[in-house]
C-alpha positions in Angstrom: -45.8 -39.0 -18.5 -48.7 -36.8 -17.7 -50.7 -37.0 -14.7 -54.4 -36.5 -14.0 -55.7 -33.9 -11.6 -56.3 -36.6 -8.8 -52.7 -37.3 -8.4 -51.9 -34.1 -8.6 -54.0 -32.4 -6.1 -52.6 -35.6 -3.8 -49.1 -34.9 -4.3 -49.8 -31.2 -3.2 -50.7 -32.5 -0.1 -47.0 -34.8 0.6 -44.4 -33.1 2.1 -41.0 -33.3 1.0 -39.9 -34.6 4.3 -39.7 -38.1 5.5 -42.7 -39.2 7.1 -42.9 -41.9 10.8 -43.9 -44.9 9.4 -47.4 -44.4 10.9 -47.6 -41.1 9.5 -46.7 -42.4 6.5 -49.1 -44.9 6.0 -52.1 -43.0 7.6 -51.6 -40.4 4.5 -51.0 -43.5 1.6 -54.7 -44.4 2.9 -55.7 -41.1 3.0 -54.5 -40.3 -0.7 -56.1 -43.8 -1.9 -58.9 -42.3 -3.0 -59.7 -44.5 -6.4 -62.7 -46.6 -7.0 -60.8 -49.7 -6.3 -59.0 -50.9 -3.4 -55.7 -49.4 -4.0 -52.5 -51.6 -3.1 -50.3 -50.5 -1.1 -46.6 -50.6 -2.5 -43.1 -50.8 -0.5 -39.8 -49.5 -2.8 -36.6 -49.5 -1.0 -33.3 -48.1 -2.3 -30.1 -49.9 -0.9 -26.8 -48.9 -0.7 -25.1 -52.4 -2.7 -24.3 -52.7 -6.2 -26.2 -55.2 -8.2 -23.6 -55.7 -10.2 -21.8 -57.7 -7.8 -23.0 -61.4 -7.0 -21.8 -60.9 -3.3 -24.7 -57.9 -2.7 -27.0 -59.5 -4.2 -30.4 -59.3 -2.0 -33.2 -61.2 -2.4 -35.6 -63.4 0.0 -39.5 -64.4 0.6 -41.4 -63.7 3.6 -45.8 -64.4 4.1 -46.7 -61.1 5.8 -48.8 -61.0 8.9 -51.7 -60.0 7.6 -51.4 -61.1 3.7 -51.5 -59.2 0.7 -55.2 -58.9 -0.2 -54.9 -60.6 -3.1 -56.2 -64.3 -4.4 -53.1 -66.3 -5.8 -54.2 -68.3 -7.9 -51.7 -71.4 -7.5 -50.3 -73.6 -10.5 -48.3 -76.8 -9.4 -46.1 -78.6 -12.3 -45.8 -82.1 -10.5 -46.8 -86.0 -11.6 -48.0 -89.0 -9.3 -48.5 -88.5 -5.8 -47.2 -84.8 -5.6 -49.8 -83.9 -7.9 -52.2 -85.6 -5.6 -50.7 -83.7 -2.5 -51.1 -80.7 -4.8 -54.5 -81.0 -5.3 -55.6 -81.8 -1.6 -53.5 -78.8 -0.6 -55.5 -76.4 -2.7 -53.8 -75.7 -6.1 -55.7 -74.1 -8.7 -54.4 -75.7 -11.2 -52.3 -79.0 -11.5 -50.6 -81.1 -14.0 -47.0 -81.5 -15.5 -47.0 -82.0 -19.9 -50.1 -80.7 -20.6 -49.5 -77.7 -18.1 -46.5 -76.5 -20.1 -47.7 -77.4 -23.4 -50.7 -74.9 -22.6 -48.3 -72.0 -20.9 -45.9 -73.1 -24.6 -48.7 -73.1 -27.2 -51.6 -71.2 -25.9 -49.9 -68.3 -23.8 -52.0 -69.2 -20.9 -51.2 -67.1 -17.7 -53.9 -67.8 -15.3 -51.8 -68.4 -12.4 -49.6 -65.6 -9.8 -47.8 -68.8 -8.5 -46.2 -71.3 -10.2 -44.5 -74.1 -7.9 -43.3 -77.4 -9.1 -40.8 -80.2 -7.5 -37.5 -80.6 -8.7 -37.4 -83.7 -10.8 -39.7 -81.4 -13.1 -37.4 -78.8 -13.2 -36.0 -80.0 -16.5 -39.2 -80.2 -18.3 -39.8 -76.4 -16.7 -36.8 -75.8 -18.3 -38.7 -75.7 -21.9 -40.8 -72.9 -20.9 -38.2 -70.7 -18.9 -37.4 -68.4 -21.2 -42.0 -67.7 -21.2 -41.8 -67.7 -17.3 -38.9 -65.6 -16.5 -39.5 -62.0 -17.5 -43.2 -62.6 -16.1 -41.0 -63.1 -12.7 -43.3 -66.7 -12.4 -40.3 -69.3 -13.1 -40.2 -71.1 -10.3 -36.8 -71.2 -8.1 -35.5 -73.3 -5.2 -34.5 -69.4 -3.3 -38.2 -68.6 -3.6 -39.1 -71.8 -2.0 -41.2 -73.0 -5.5 -39.3 -75.7 -6.4 -39.7 -78.3 -3.4 -41.1 -81.3 -2.3 -42.8 -80.1 0.1 -45.8 -78.6 -2.1 -48.5 -78.5 0.4 -46.1 -76.4 2.5 -45.5 -74.0 -0.5 -48.9 -73.4 -1.2 -50.3 -72.5 1.9 -47.7 -70.1 1.7 -49.0 -68.8 -1.4 -52.1 -68.4 -0.4 -51.4 -67.3 3.0 -49.5 -63.7 1.4 -45.9 -64.8 0.4 -44.1 -61.8 -0.7 -40.9 -61.8 -2.6 -38.3 -59.5 -2.6 -35.4 -58.8 -4.8 -33.4 -56.5 -6.1 -33.2 -54.7 -9.3 -30.9 -53.7 -11.7 -31.0 -49.6 -9.8 -30.6 -51.6 -6.6 -34.2 -51.0 -5.7 -36.6 -53.4 -3.9 -40.1 -53.6 -5.0 -43.1 -54.9 -2.8 -46.3 -54.9 -2.2 -47.6 -55.1 1.2 -51.1 -55.2 1.5 -54.5 -53.0 0.3 -55.7 -49.4 1.6 -59.0 -51.3 3.6 -56.4 -53.3 5.6 -56.1 -50.3 7.4 -52.9 -48.7 8.8 -52.4 -51.0 12.2 -52.3 -54.2 9.9 -50.1 -52.2 7.1 -47.3 -51.4 9.5 -47.2 -55.0 10.7 -46.3 -56.1 6.7 -44.5 -52.6 6.4 -42.5 -53.7 9.6 -42.1 -57.7 8.7 -40.8 -56.4 5.4 -38.3 -53.9 6.1 -36.8 -56.5 9.2 -36.3 -59.0 6.5 -34.7 -56.6 4.3 -32.0 -55.3 7.2 -31.3 -59.5 8.0 -30.6 -59.8 4.1 -27.8 -57.2 3.9 -25.0 -58.9 2.1 -21.8 -58.7 4.2 -19.9 -57.2 1.5 -21.7 -54.3 1.6 -20.2 -50.7 2.5 -21.5 -47.7 3.7 -24.9 -46.5 4.2 -27.4 -49.9 3.5 -30.8 -48.3 3.6 -30.3 -45.1 1.3 -33.9 -44.5 0.9 -37.6 -45.8 1.9 -40.8 -44.6 0.4 -44.0 -46.4 -0.3 -47.0 -45.4 -2.5 -50.8 -46.5 -3.1 -51.1 -47.8 -7.1 -53.0 -44.3 -8.3 -51.0 -42.4 -5.5 -47.9 -40.4 -5.2 -44.5 -41.7 -3.3 -44.3 -40.7 0.0 -41.4 -40.6 1.8 -40.4 -43.1 4.9 -38.3 -42.1 7.5 -37.6 -45.8 8.6 -35.1 -46.7 11.8 -33.8 -50.3 12.0 -34.1 -51.8 15.7 
């Protein structure tokens, strides 16, 4: 894929050596020169085998300073739980009607889908639609729960999910350029601490293989991260 002149110029300002966390984030912000508020991305290569069930790395956390994204929340629930979701600030609440809208109209006007356990049989009908988009509710990510109000608050407050991909890399966003270095560093450290705590017992050798950050339109910047 051909890179634009702005990207090429920015890449020339990045050394091939690993930067300290504060320096890396400062540089990423400095090189984020798009006309929009660029998102900051974290990419961590882990020393685990993603094919092994006992070496999976997955979890969720609410970032100290949020993500900077306005999250649209859909709650699939009935009765009192639907009322609770509406009161808690869900953007969309429904059951069969919303499932039909997704199934028949290809509607995806939401960023997070939350449901109650009793609805999972019905939600299973659209699993093949939601799954590839990363929207399928899952107990491990806190999106299948009876406490829908807390799930909505967490989603709105800046909850992120991290999970291993097929190449043993975890990709997570950790804020916007406009946050400034201090807040971005707090979010970065929160994610890295969570990843370190999530190290599988079966993992052997070096766990944190490499750490890099980048803005939406910017080049990758290697980070020298040392776990406490």
